[in-house]
C-alpha positions as CSV (number, residue, x, y, z in Angstrom):
1,M,-17.7,13.8,13.6
2,D,-18.2,10.3,15.0
3,Y,-15.5,8.1,13.7
4,E,-15.3,5.5,16.4
5,F,-16.8,2.0,16.4
6,S,-16.8,-0.8,19.0
7,A,-14.1,-3.4,19.5
8,D,-16.8,-6.0,19.3
9,L,-17.9,-4.8,15.9
10,W,-14.3,-4.9,14.7
11,K,-13.9,-8.5,15.9
12,Q,-17.1,-9.6,14.2
13,A,-16.0,-8.0,10.9
14,C,-12.6,-9.6,11.1
15,A,-14.2,-13.0,11.7
16,V,-16.4,-12.6,8.7
17,V,-13.4,-11.6,6.4
18,D,-11.2,-14.4,7.8
19,E,-13.8,-17.1,7.3
20,V,-14.8,-16.0,3.8
21,L,-11.2,-15.6,2.6
22,D,-10.2,-18.9,4.1
23,I,-12.8,-20.7,2.0
24,I,-12.1,-18.7,-1.1
25,L,-8.3,-18.9,-0.9
26,S,-8.3,-22.7,-0.1
27,E,-10.2,-23.3,-3.3
28,L,-8.1,-20.8,-5.3
29,K,-5.0,-22.7,-4.2
30,T,-6.6,-25.9,-5.4
31,Q,-7.6,-24.5,-8.8
32,A,-4.1,-22.9,-9.2
33,Q,-2.5,-26.3,-8.7
34,K,-4.8,-27.9,-11.3
35,M,-3.7,-25.2,-13.8
36,S,0.0,-25.5,-12.9
37,E,1.6,-27.5,-10.0
38,N,4.3,-24.8,-9.9
39,L,1.9,-21.9,-9.4
40,E,1.7,-22.0,-5.6
41,I,-0.8,-19.7,-3.7
42,D,-0.3,-19.1,0.0
43,V,-3.7,-19.2,1.8
44,R,-2.2,-17.2,4.7
45,F,-3.1,-13.8,3.4
46,I,-1.5,-10.7,4.8
47,R,-3.9,-8.1,6.0
48,Q,-2.9,-4.6,4.9
49,A,-3.5,-0.9,5.5
50,S,-6.1,0.3,8.0
51,A,-7.4,-3.2,8.4
52,R,-4.4,-3.9,10.5
53,Q,-2.9,-0.6,11.5
54,G,-5.6,0.8,13.7
55,L,-6.4,3.6,11.3
56,K,-9.9,2.5,10.3
57,I,-12.8,4.9,11.0
58,V,-16.6,4.9,11.0
59,A,-17.1,1.2,10.3
60,P,-14.9,-1.9,9.6
61,D,-16.3,-2.2,6.1
62,E,-13.2,-2.2,4.0
63,F,-10.3,-4.6,4.1
64,D,-7.1,-5.0,2.0
65,A,-4.9,-8.0,1.8
66,I,-2.0,-9.4,-0.2
67,V,-2.3,-13.0,-1.3
68,P,1.3,-14.3,-1.7
69,F,2.1,-16.6,-4.6
70,K,5.2,-18.3,-6.1
71,L,6.2,-19.4,-9.5
72,K,8.3,-22.4,-8.3
73,G,11.4,-23.2,-10.3
74,L,11.7,-19.9,-12.1
75,D,15.0,-18.1,-11.8
76,L,13.9,-14.4,-11.9
77,Q,16.0,-11.2,-12.2
78,E,14.6,-7.8,-11.4
79,V,15.3,-5.3,-14.2
80,R,14.8,-1.6,-13.8
81,L,12.1,0.0,-15.9
82,K,13.0,3.0,-17.9
83,D,10.9,5.4,-20.0
84,T,11.6,6.4,-23.6
85,D,14.1,9.0,-22.4
86,G,16.1,6.4,-20.5
87,T,14.9,7.7,-17.1
88,V,14.5,5.0,-14.4
89,L,11.0,4.8,-13.2
90,P,11.1,4.6,-9.4
91,G,9.5,1.6,-7.7
92,Q,8.8,-0.2,-10.9
93,M,10.5,-3.0,-12.7
94,R,10.3,-5.9,-15.2
95,L,10.9,-9.5,-14.2
96,R,13.3,-11.4,-16.5
97,V,13.2,-15.2,-16.7
98,L,16.8,-16.5,-16.7
99,N,16.0,-20.2,-17.1
100,Q,13.4,-20.0,-19.9
101,S,14.2,-23.6,-21.0
102,V,12.0,-24.9,-18.1
103,L,8.8,-23.0,-19.3
104,T,7.3,-25.6,-21.6
105,E,7.8,-28.4,-19.0
106,R,7.0,-26.6,-15.8
107,F,4.6,-23.9,-16.9
108,S,3.1,-25.2,-20.1
109,R,-0.4,-23.8,-19.4
110,L,0.9,-20.4,-18.5
111,H,3.2,-20.5,-21.5
112,T,0.2,-21.2,-23.8
113,L,-1.8,-18.4,-22.3
114,G,1.0,-15.9,-23.2
115,V,2.3,-15.2,-19.7
116,F,5.9,-15.2,-20.9
117,Q,6.8,-12.6,-23.5
118,M,10.0,-12.2,-25.6
119,D,11.6,-8.8,-26.0
120,Q,14.8,-8.7,-28.0
121,G,15.9,-12.1,-26.8
122,T,14.9,-11.4,-23.2
123,C,12.0,-13.5,-21.7
124,L,9.8,-11.4,-19.4
125,I,6.6,-12.1,-17.4
126,N,3.6,-10.4,-19.0
127,T,1.6,-9.0,-16.0
128,K,-1.5,-8.3,-18.0
129,M,-1.8,-11.9,-19.2
130,L,-0.9,-13.3,-15.8
131,Q,-3.7,-11.3,-14.2
132,E,-6.4,-11.5,-16.8
133,K,-5.8,-15.0,-18.2
134,V,-4.6,-16.7,-15.1
135,F,-5.8,-15.1,-11.9
136,K,-9.1,-13.7,-13.2
137,S,-9.9,-17.1,-14.6
138,L,-9.0,-18.9,-11.4
139,M,-11.0,-16.4,-9.4
140,D,-14.1,-16.8,-11.6
141,K,-13.9,-20.6,-11.2
142,T,-13.3,-20.4,-7.4
143,L,-16.3,-18.1,-6.7
144,S,-18.5,-20.4,-8.8
145,I,-17.4,-23.4,-6.8
146,T,-17.6,-21.8,-3.4
147,E,-20.9,-19.9,-3.8
148,D,-23.1,-22.6,-2.2
149,S,-20.8,-23.3,0.7
150,L,-20.5,-19.6,1.4
151,K,-24.3,-19.2,1.3
152,R,-24.8,-22.1,3.7
153,K,-22.7,-20.2,6.2
154,G,-24.8,-17.0,5.7
155,Y,-22.5,-15.1,3.3
156,N,-23.4,-13.7,-0.1
157,V,-20.3,-12.8,-2.1
158,T,-20.3,-10.8,-5.3
159,R,-17.3,-10.0,-7.4
160,G,-16.1,-6.6,-8.7
161,S,-13.5,-5.8,-11.3
162,K,-10.6,-3.4,-10.5
163,P,-7.5,-5.1,-12.1
164,P,-5.0,-6.1,-10.8
165,T,-7.0,-6.2,-7.6
166,M,-9.4,-9.1,-7.0
167,N,-12.2,-7.4,-5.1
168,I,-15.4,-8.9,-3.5
169,K,-18.3,-7.6,-1.5
170,I,-19.5,-9.7,1.4
171,S,-23.0,-9.5,2.7
172,S,-23.5,-11.1,6.1
173,N,-25.5,-10.7,9.3
174,L,-23.6,-7.5,10.0
175,P,-25.6,-4.2,9.3
176,F,-23.2,-3.3,6.4
177,P,-21.5,-5.1,3.5
178,I,-17.8,-5.5,3.6
179,D,-15.6,-4.7,0.6
180,V,-12.4,-6.8,0.4
181,D,-9.6,-6.0,-2.0
182,F,-7.0,-8.7,-2.3
183,V,-4.0,-8.4,-4.5
184,P,-1.8,-11.3,-5.7
185,G,1.8,-10.6,-4.7
186,L,4.7,-12.5,-6.2
187,Y,7.0,-13.5,-3.4
188,L,10.5,-12.1,-4.1
189,G,12.2,-13.2,-0.9
190,D,12.8,-11.9,2.7
191,E,15.1,-9.1,3.7
192,A,16.6,-9.1,7.2
193,V,16.9,-5.6,8.6
194,L,18.5,-4.6,11.9
195,I,16.2,-2.0,13.4
196,P,18.1,0.4,15.6
197,D,17.2,0.8,19.3
198,S,16.5,4.5,18.6
199,V,13.6,3.4,16.5
200,T,12.3,0.4,18.6
201,T,12.6,2.5,21.9
202,H,13.6,-0.8,23.5
203,P,17.1,-1.7,24.8
204,G,19.1,-3.1,21.9
205,S,18.5,-3.4,18.2
206,I,16.0,-5.9,16.8
207,R,16.5,-8.0,13.6
208,M,13.3,-8.1,11.6
209,N,12.4,-10.1,8.4
210,F,10.5,-8.2,5.7
211,P,9.0,-10.1,2.9
212,R,9.1,-8.4,-0.5
213,F,6.4,-8.8,-3.1
214,G,6.0,-7.8,-6.7
215,L,2.5,-6.5,-7.6
216,M,1.2,-6.8,-11.2
217,K,0.7,-3.5,-13.1
218,W,0.2,-2.5,-16.7
219,I,-0.7,0.6,-18.7
220,S,-3.8,0.4,-20.7
221,K,-4.0,4.1,-21.7
222,E,-1.8,6.0,-24.2
223,N,1.5,7.0,-22.7
224,P,4.1,8.4,-25.1
225,R,6.8,8.1,-22.4
226,M,6.5,4.4,-22.2
227,R,7.8,1.9,-24.7
228,E,4.9,0.0,-26.2
229,Q,6.5,-3.4,-25.4
230,D,6.9,-2.4,-21.8
231,K,3.3,-1.6,-21.1
232,D,2.2,-5.1,-20.2
233,V,5.3,-6.2,-18.3
234,I,5.4,-3.8,-15.3
235,W,5.7,-4.9,-11.7
236,R,5.6,-2.6,-8.7
237,N,7.9,-3.2,-5.8
238,C,5.5,-3.5,-2.9
239,S,6.6,-1.8,0.4
240,S,3.7,-3.1,2.4
241,S,5.6,-5.1,5.0
242,Y,7.8,-2.0,5.8
243,E,4.7,0.1,6.0
244,R,3.1,-2.3,8.4
245,Y,6.1,-2.0,10.7
246,M,5.9,1.8,10.6
247,F,2.5,1.5,12.3
248,D,3.3,-1.5,14.4
249,M,6.1,0.4,16.1
250,C,3.5,3.0,17.2
251,L,1.5,0.5,19.4
252,N,3.5,0.9,22.6
253,N,4.7,4.5,22.1
254,R,2.5,7.3,23.3
255,E,4.0,10.0,21.0
256,R,3.5,7.9,17.9
257,L,0.0,7.1,19.0
258,Y,-0.7,10.8,19.0
259,I,0.2,10.8,15.3
260,V,-2.0,7.7,14.6
261,T,-4.9,9.5,16.3
262,A,-4.3,12.7,14.3
263,C,-4.3,10.6,11.1
264,R,-7.7,9.0,12.0
265,I,-9.1,12.5,12.7
266,M,-7.9,13.6,9.3
267,K,-9.5,10.6,7.7
268,A,-12.8,11.6,9.3
269,V,-12.3,15.2,8.2
270,V,-11.8,14.1,4.6
271,K,-14.8,11.9,4.7
272,T,-17.0,14.8,6.0
273,L,-15.7,17.4,3.6
274,R,-16.1,15.2,0.5
275,K,-19.8,15.6,1.0
276,R,-19.3,19.4,0.7
277,Q,-17.2,19.0,-2.5
278,N,-14.1,20.4,-0.8
279,H,-11.2,20.3,-3.3
280,A,-8.6,19.1,-0.8
281,A,-10.8,16.3,0.5
282,N,-11.7,15.2,-3.1
283,L,-8.0,14.8,-3.9
284,L,-6.8,13.0,-0.8
285,T,-6.9,9.2,-0.5
286,S,-6.3,7.1,2.6
287,Y,-2.8,6.3,1.4
288,H,-2.0,10.0,1.0
289,L,-2.9,10.6,4.6
290,K,-1.0,7.5,5.8
291,T,2.1,8.8,3.9
292,I,1.9,12.1,5.8
293,A,1.5,10.2,9.0
294,M,4.6,8.2,8.3
295,Y,6.6,11.4,7.6
296,C,5.3,12.7,11.0
297,I,6.4,9.5,12.7
298,E,9.9,9.8,11.1
299,F,10.4,13.5,11.7
300,L,8.8,13.7,15.2
301,T,9.6,10.4,17.0
302,V,12.8,8.9,15.6
303,P,15.6,10.5,17.7
304,T,18.2,10.3,15.0
305,V,15.9,12.4,12.7
306,A,14.0,14.6,15.1
307,P,15.7,17.7,16.7
308,P,17.7,16.9,19.9
309,D,15.6,16.2,23.0
310,F,12.4,16.8,21.0
311,H,9.1,15.5,22.4
312,L,5.6,15.6,21.0
313,G,3.2,17.2,23.5
314,G,-0.1,15.6,22.5
315,V,-2.7,15.0,19.8
316,R,-3.4,18.7,19.3
317,E,0.3,19.3,18.6
318,A,0.5,16.2,16.3
319,L,-2.5,17.5,14.4
320,G,-0.8,20.8,14.0
321,Y,2.3,19.2,12.4
322,F,0.0,17.1,10.2
323,L,-1.8,20.2,9.0
324,K,1.5,22.1,8.4
325,F,2.9,19.2,6.4
326,L,-0.4,18.9,4.4
327,K,-0.5,22.7,3.6
328,L,3.1,22.5,2.2
329,V,2.2,19.4,0.2
330,F,-0.7,21.3,-1.4
331,D,1.3,24.4,-2.0
332,K,4.1,22.5,-3.7
333,E,1.7,20.1,-5.4
334,T,4.0,17.3,-4.3
335,L,3.7,14.3,-2.0
336,P,6.7,12.0,-2.4
337,E,6.2,8.3,-1.8
338,F,7.6,7.6,1.7
339,F,9.6,4.5,0.6
340,L,11.2,5.9,-2.5
341,G,14.0,8.5,-2.4
342,N,13.5,9.1,1.3
343,E,17.0,10.2,2.5
344,Y,16.1,9.5,6.2
345,L,14.7,6.0,5.6
346,G,18.0,4.4,6.5
347,K,17.6,5.7,10.0
348,I,14.7,3.3,10.4
349,F,15.5,0.5,8.0
350,P,19.3,0.6,7.6
351,D,20.8,-0.9,4.4
352,S,17.4,-2.1,3.3
353,Y,16.1,-2.4,-0.2
354,F,14.0,0.8,0.0
355,A,16.6,2.8,1.9
356,N,18.8,2.3,-1.2
357,A,16.0,3.5,-3.6
358,H,17.2,7.0,-4.2
359,K,14.8,8.3,-6.9
360,K,11.7,10.0,-5.6
361,Y,8.1,9.5,-6.9
362,N,5.4,12.1,-6.5
363,L,2.2,10.3,-5.5
364,F,0.2,13.2,-7.1
365,A,1.7,12.4,-10.5
366,K,-1.1,10.0,-11.3
367,E,-3.9,12.4,-10.2
368,N,-5.7,15.0,-12.3
369,P,-3.3,18.1,-12.4
370,R,-6.3,20.5,-12.1
371,Q,-7.5,18.6,-9.0
372,V,-4.0,18.8,-7.5
373,E,-3.8,22.5,-8.2
374,A,-7.2,23.2,-6.7
375,A,-6.6,21.2,-3.5
376,K,-4.8,24.2,-1.8
377,Y,-8.0,26.2,-2.0
378,G,-9.8,23.6,0.2
379,F,-7.2,23.6,3.0
380,G,-8.9,26.4,4.8
381,G,-12.0,24.3,5.1
382,M,-10.0,21.6,6.9
383,E,-8.6,24.1,9.4
384,A,-12.1,25.5,10.0
385,I,-13.7,22.2,10.8
386,L,-10.8,21.3,13.2
387,E,-10.9,24.6,15.0
388,G,-9.9,24.0,18.6
389,C,-8.6,20.5,17.9
390,Y,-5.0,21.5,16.9
391,T,-2.3,24.0,17.8
392,Y,0.4,25.8,15.8
393,A,1.7,27.7,18.8
394,S,4.5,25.3,20.0
395,L,5.6,23.7,16.8
396,N,9.3,23.4,16.0
397,E,9.9,25.4,12.8
398,S,13.1,23.5,12.0
399,V,11.1,20.3,11.6
400,I,8.6,22.0,9.2
401,R,11.5,23.6,7.2
402,C,13.2,20.3,6.9
403,F,10.1,18.6,5.5
404,E,9.7,21.5,3.0
405,N,13.3,21.8,1.9
406,R,14.4,18.1,2.0
407,V,11.3,15.9,1.5
408,L,9.3,18.1,-0.9
409,R,12.3,18.9,-3.0
410,M,12.0,16.6,-6.0
């Protein structure tokens, strides 16, 4: 399996994405200000996921980014979202407008488009209208205006549709097209977190600022557990800045880099086995693999979580833990979101927003149940293709038991 590519190719792809997004987002910002001077788009997009964390394999042909935006002058309150049984839905919320008297003056166009919705006297932001009537419209106009200037620079840009993502495909002088997904993220403020020295592996603690964003979400299909009036007002609390730090802290730490390498190998395995219709590979996404990698980082390299005097011996050992965790995930048909209900998260991000989110969420809940059940039967194929690349011989069983009994217990 050849999953490497040159540093030069990486730089070229990044340069293409940076130039195209600079042009598009500058125009998007202009169009947003024409629609409403209080809708402010930040052209300094935040590169996400493998595009930043060194996890990309095969080719630098997919990039993800958050495009921050603000609704200036709105006083917003985060309201927990509950289902029809009154159960709080982890990681999701509604946004209540506390100063709705300013809407007709400051956001008249958005108000006319139905972005603000009343529910029993409460004014909420309608995410479906904000995405489809505002951002989709702005994006259509932006791509139409920038088409010629992009072509003059040698880029052909086409638009896809995966709401609430704004995705484009860029053709350039590179031998492959580049897919870019960028998601508008409503800026909710910064959170200052004191990262302990046990995590940073440097002398002394470090205070870090983590921006929080709300991502638009809504439910288009029938869902009897969701109130009808809530389906179009859902926001997801985005943990991306914390996720980025989880991988940034690997850069100068050998044992954490073993885990990053193991994750890249597993991405290559999944890519290979999908061609053979392996059930496990068909289920797993890049985010599922990153989630397991983050649990490995937490349990194997954070001294206040790992067993006393524990050290990871190399990539083969890291891959062994990765596979053991993955097998348990398949057997239990459960993979909890790393940033929700993680009882050890406070060891890395003390007193942070997500360390105080105590309710777990199973990432497999939105997958086809039959596909989740079948995944365990494809695990053997993963072990087979990796024969000689991993070891189970020297693994610490207490780590594996803790992952099984504490993390996977919903």
